[in-house]
C-alpha positions in Angstrom: 9.3 -31.5 -3.8 5.9 -33.1 -3.2 5.3 -31.0 -0.1 6.1 -27.6 -1.7 3.6 -24.8 -0.9 1.9 -23.7 -4.2 1.5 -20.0 -4.6 -0.5 -17.8 -7.0 1.0 -14.2 -7.2 -1.5 -11.5 -8.1 -0.3 -8.0 -9.0 -1.1 -5.7 -11.8 2.6 -4.8 -12.4 4.5 -7.4 -14.4 7.7 -6.1 -12.8 6.3 -6.6 -9.3 5.2 -10.1 -10.3 8.7 -11.0 -11.3 10.2 -9.5 -8.1 7.7 -11.5 -5.9 8.2 -14.7 -7.9 12.0 -14.5 -7.5 11.8 -13.8 -3.8 9.3 -16.6 -3.1 11.1 -19.2 -5.2 14.4 -18.5 -3.4 13.0 -20.7 -0.7 12.9 -24.4 -1.6 9.6 -25.0 0.2 7.8 -22.5 -2.0 6.7 -22.9 -5.6 4.9 -20.1 -7.6 2.5 -22.0 -9.9 1.0 -19.0 -11.6 0.5 -15.2 -11.8 -2.5 -12.9 -12.4 -2.8 -9.2 -13.1 -6.2 -8.5 -11.4 -8.9 -10.1 -9.3 -10.9 -11.5 -12.2 -7.9 -13.3 -13.6 -7.0 -14.5 -10.1 -10.4 -16.0 -9.4 -10.2 -17.9 -12.7 -6.7 -19.2 -12.0 -7.6 -20.2 -8.5 -10.2 -22.6 -10.0 -7.8 -24.1 -12.5 -4.5 -24.1 -10.5 -5.7 -24.7 -7.0 -2.9 -22.9 -5.1 -2.3 -23.3 -1.4 -1.7 -19.6 -0.8 -2.6 -16.4 -2.8 -0.5 -13.2 -2.5 -2.7 -10.3 -3.5 -2.1 -6.7 -4.4 -4.8 -4.1 -3.3 -5.0 -1.6 -6.1 -5.7 -3.4 -9.4 -7.8 -2.7 -12.5 -11.2 -4.5 -13.1 -11.3 -6.1 -9.7 -9.3 -4.8 -6.7 -7.8 -6.8 -3.9 -10.5 -6.1 -1.4 -13.3 -7.3 -3.7 -11.2 -10.3 -4.6 -10.7 -11.3 -1.0 -14.4 -11.2 -0.4 -15.1 -13.4 -3.4 -12.4 -15.9 -2.5 -13.7 -16.2 1.1 -17.3 -16.5 -0.1 -16.8 -19.1 -2.8 -13.5 -20.9 -2.3 -11.8 -20.0 1.1 -8.0 -19.9 0.7 -5.2 -18.4 2.7 -4.5 -14.9 1.3 -1.5 -12.7 2.1 -2.0 -9.0 1.1 1.1 -7.4 -0.5 0.4 -3.7 -0.5 1.9 -0.2 -0.3 0.9 1.3 3.0 -0.1 4.8 1.9 -3.2 5.7 3.8 -5.8 4.5 1.3 -4.1 1.2 0.6 -3.5 0.7 4.4 -7.2 1.2 5.1 -8.2 -1.2 2.3 -5.6 -3.7 3.6 -7.2 -3.6 7.1 -10.6 -4.2 5.5 -9.1 -7.2 3.7 -7.8 -8.6 7.0 -11.3 -8.2 8.4 -12.8 -10.0 5.4 -10.6 -13.0 5.9 -7.0 -12.3 4.6 -4.5 -14.0 6.9 -1.9 -11.3 7.0 -0.1 -8.5 5.0 3.4 -7.6 3.9 4.2 -4.0 3.1 5.7 -2.8 -0.2 8.6 -0.7 1.2 8.5 2.1 -1.4 5.1 2.2 -2.9 3.1 0.2 -5.5 6.2 -0.7 -7.5 8.9 -1.6 -4.9 12.2 -2.9 -6.3 13.5 -3.1 -2.8 11.1 -6.0 -1.8 14.2 -7.8 -0.7 14.1 -5.7 2.5 11.0 -7.7 3.5 12.0 -11.0 2.0 12.2 -12.8 5.3 8.8 -11.5 6.4 7.2 -12.4 3.1 8.4 -16.0 3.1 7.6 -16.4 6.8 4.0 -15.1 6.4 3.3 -17.2 3.3 4.5 -20.3 5.2 2.3 -19.4 8.2 -0.7 -18.7 5.9 -0.3 -22.1 4.2 -1.1 -23.8 7.6 -3.7 -21.3 8.7 -7.3 -22.4 9.6 -9.4 -20.7 6.9 -13.1 -20.8 7.3 -15.8 -19.6 5.0 -16.5 -16.2 6.3 -20.0 -15.7 7.5 -21.2 -12.9 9.7 -21.0 -13.9 13.3 -23.9 -12.9 15.5 -23.4 -12.3 19.2 -26.1 -12.2 21.8 -27.3 -8.8 22.8 -25.4 -8.1 26.0 -26.7 -6.2 29.0 -24.6 -3.2 30.2 -22.3 -4.2 33.1 -23.5 -3.6 36.7 -22.1 -0.7 38.6 -20.0 -3.0 40.8 -18.3 -4.5 37.8 -17.0 -1.2 36.4 -13.7 -1.3 38.3 -12.5 -4.2 36.2 -9.8 -3.9 33.4 -9.7 -6.0 30.3 -6.5 -6.9 28.4 -6.7 -8.5 24.9 -3.8 -10.1 23.0 -3.9 -10.9 19.3 -1.6 -11.4 16.3 -2.2 -13.3 13.0 -5.9 -13.3 12.3 -6.4 -10.8 15.1 -7.8 -7.7 13.3 -11.1 -9.6 12.5 -11.3 -11.2 15.9 -10.6 -7.9 17.8 -13.1 -6.1 15.6 -15.7 -8.7 16.3 -15.3 -8.4 20.1 -15.1 -4.6 20.3 -18.2 -4.3 18.1 -20.2 -6.6 20.2 -19.8 -5.2 23.7 -21.9 -2.6 25.5 -21.0 1.1 25.5 -20.1 1.3 29.2 -17.9 -1.8 29.4 -14.9 -1.5 31.7 -11.6 -0.2 30.2 -10.1 -2.3 27.5 -6.4 -2.5 26.5 -5.5 -4.2 23.2 -2.2 -5.5 21.9 -2.5 -6.4 18.2 0.8 -7.1 16.6 0.8 -4.6 13.8 3.2 -2.1 12.2 3.6 1.5 13.1 0.9 3.6 11.5 -1.5 0.7 10.9 -2.6 0.6 14.6 -3.8 4.2 14.2 -5.9 3.4 11.1 -7.1 0.2 12.8 -8.3 2.2 15.8 -9.9 5.0 13.8 -11.9 2.5 11.7 -13.1 0.7 14.8 -14.1 3.9 16.5 -16.6 4.6 13.7 -18.2 1.1 14.1 -18.2 0.4 17.9 -20.5 1.5 20.7 -17.4 2.2 22.8 -14.7 4.7 22.0 -11.6 3.2 20.4 -8.3 5.0 19.9 -4.6 4.3 19.5 -3.0 4.7 22.9 -0.9 7.8 23.7 1.5 8.5 26.5 -0.5 9.7 29.5 -3.9 8.4 28.4 -6.0 7.2 31.4 -8.1 4.1 31.2 -11.8 4.6 31.6 -15.1 2.9 31.1 -16.3 2.7 27.5 -12.8 3.2 26.1 -10.6 0.8 24.3 -6.9 1.7 23.8 -4.9 0.0 21.2 -1.1 -0.2 21.7 0.7 1.7 18.9 2.9 -0.3 16.6 6.6 -0.2 17.8 5.8 0.6 21.4 5.2 -1.6 24.5 2.1 -0.4 26.5 2.2 -0.4 30.3 -0.7 0.5 32.6 0.2 2.1 36.0 -1.6 1.6 39.3 -3.3 5.0 38.7 -4.6 3.7 35.4 -2.3 5.8 33.3 -0.7 4.6 30.1 3.1 4.6 29.6 4.6 3.8 26.2 8.1 2.5 25.9 10.6 1.4 23.2 12.3 -1.2 25.5 13.5 -4.2 23.5 11.0 -6.6 21.9 9.6 -9.3 24.1 8.7 -12.6 22.3 10.2 -11.0 19.2 7.4 -8.4 19.2 6.8 -4.8 20.3 4.1 -4.2 21.4 4.0 -7.3 23.6 0.9 -8.6 25.3 3.0 -10.1 28.1 4.4 -6.6 28.9 0.9 -5.1 29.1 -0.7 -8.0 31.0 2.1 -8.3 33.6 1.7 -4.5 34.4 -2.1 -4.9 34.6 -1.7 -8.0 36.9 0.7 -6.2 39.2 -1.3 -3.0 39.5 -4.9 -4.3 39.3 -4.6 -7.8 40.7 -8.1 -9.6 40.9 -9.8 -6.9 38.8 -8.1 -8.2 35.6 -9.7 -10.0 32.7 -7.1 -11.4 30.3 -8.0 -12.5 26.8 -5.7 -14.3 24.3 -6.9 -14.5 20.7 -5.6 -16.0 17.4 -2.0 -15.5 16.6 1.4 -17.1 15.9 3.9 -17.4 18.7 3.6 -17.4 22.5 2.9 -13.8 23.4 0.3 -13.5 26.1 1.1 -16.8 27.8 3.2 -15.3 30.6 0.7 -12.5 30.8 -2.4 -14.7 31.5 -0.2 -16.6 34.0 0.5 -13.4 35.9 -3.2 -12.3 35.7 -4.4 -15.7 37.0 -1.8 -15.8 39.8 -3.1 -12.4 41.0 -6.7 -13.5 41.1 -7.9 -12.4 37.7 -10.0 -14.2 35.1 -8.5 -15.5 31.9 -10.0 -16.5 28.5 -8.5 -18.0 25.3 -10.0 -18.4 21.9 -10.6 -22.0 20.9 -8.7 -23.8 18.1 -11.6 -24.2 15.8 -12.2 -20.4 15.4 -8.5 -19.3 15.4 -6.7 -18.5 12.2 -3.5 -19.6 13.9 -3.8 -21.3 17.3 -0.2 -20.6 18.5 -0.9 -17.9 21.1 -4.0 -19.4 22.6 -2.4 -22.8 22.8 0.7 -21.4 24.6 -1.7 -19.6 27.1 -3.8 -22.8 27.6 -0.6 -24.8 28.2 0.3 -22.7 31.2 -2.7 -24.2 33.0 -3.8 -20.7 33.8 -6.7 -20.2 31.4 -10.2 -20.4 32.9 -12.3 -20.5 29.7 -11.5 -21.7 26.2 -14.3 -20.6 24.0 -15.2 -19.9 20.3 -14.8 -16.3 19.1 -18.5 -15.7 18.9 -18.9 -16.4 22.6 -16.0 -14.2 23.9 -17.9 -11.0 24.3 -20.4 -12.8 26.5 -17.6 -14.4 28.5 -15.9 -11.1 29.0 -19.2 -9.5 30.3 -19.8 -12.5 32.6 -16.3 -12.1 34.0 -17.0 -8.4 34.6 -19.9 -9.5 36.9 -17.7 -11.8 39.1 
């Protein structure tokens, strides 16, 4: 097939290479055109084979996956899907890889050599296909303007952020570039159980605000960002208290930004600022609709700076988005909305 997606599989285990090749080639749209056992070999084969997508292990000899992602994005930007065991060290490195430009990740279910990869076959194939059409830009450090702290009158606002594919880097950028006493922030980043805690902990070390994974009974407050834990919907009550629920997925996901934003719209009305970032699917569209109808302000990331434009496009198509803006301008837009 002329339109097959060409894949380079990179893993230091020959057994894992074979497992991944067999799974990927079970789909007629996918063709594995090469394999590599470490980052150095991968970079060489990327030049000669020109794959559409690279699947990349984290822990490898000579050059690990994290260094390899950085080099790919600096020299020859390509869609990369991390395939990694999610023990703590690998999970932390995987999150860094997403921040450095990898499109997504697929967990190895039972450690570095997982013979049960068939358990994640559907997820693997879906994420590789999504990656093939992702918007990959050469990663350069984005510089935001230095933002003034919000005025006292703006501090009763509440900010809800929705993100999925490509979101870890976008959320990280926004949270790093807002002042310490910004109004409360609630984040839904589609991510697996356990990963949201590591994501929050990493951000907490790098941001002026406090960042933590939300827990039942947390109370929203100035200078605090709460990230919905993987596997749980997050709801905010009229008293600003967080409730977590395992109600059925919405838009095929849990946590769902629509669930969060609808609760914020109901309980905080015009005090809301809703932000929809890069991601596949439609989550957040009904949420910004609810926020706008209750008098809040809504912002969507523009197509050019999204890895995947699905979620922002769906939000924009509701007719309820006030500002469509590049990622680098979103912190400024949020702070301006706080002053309204």
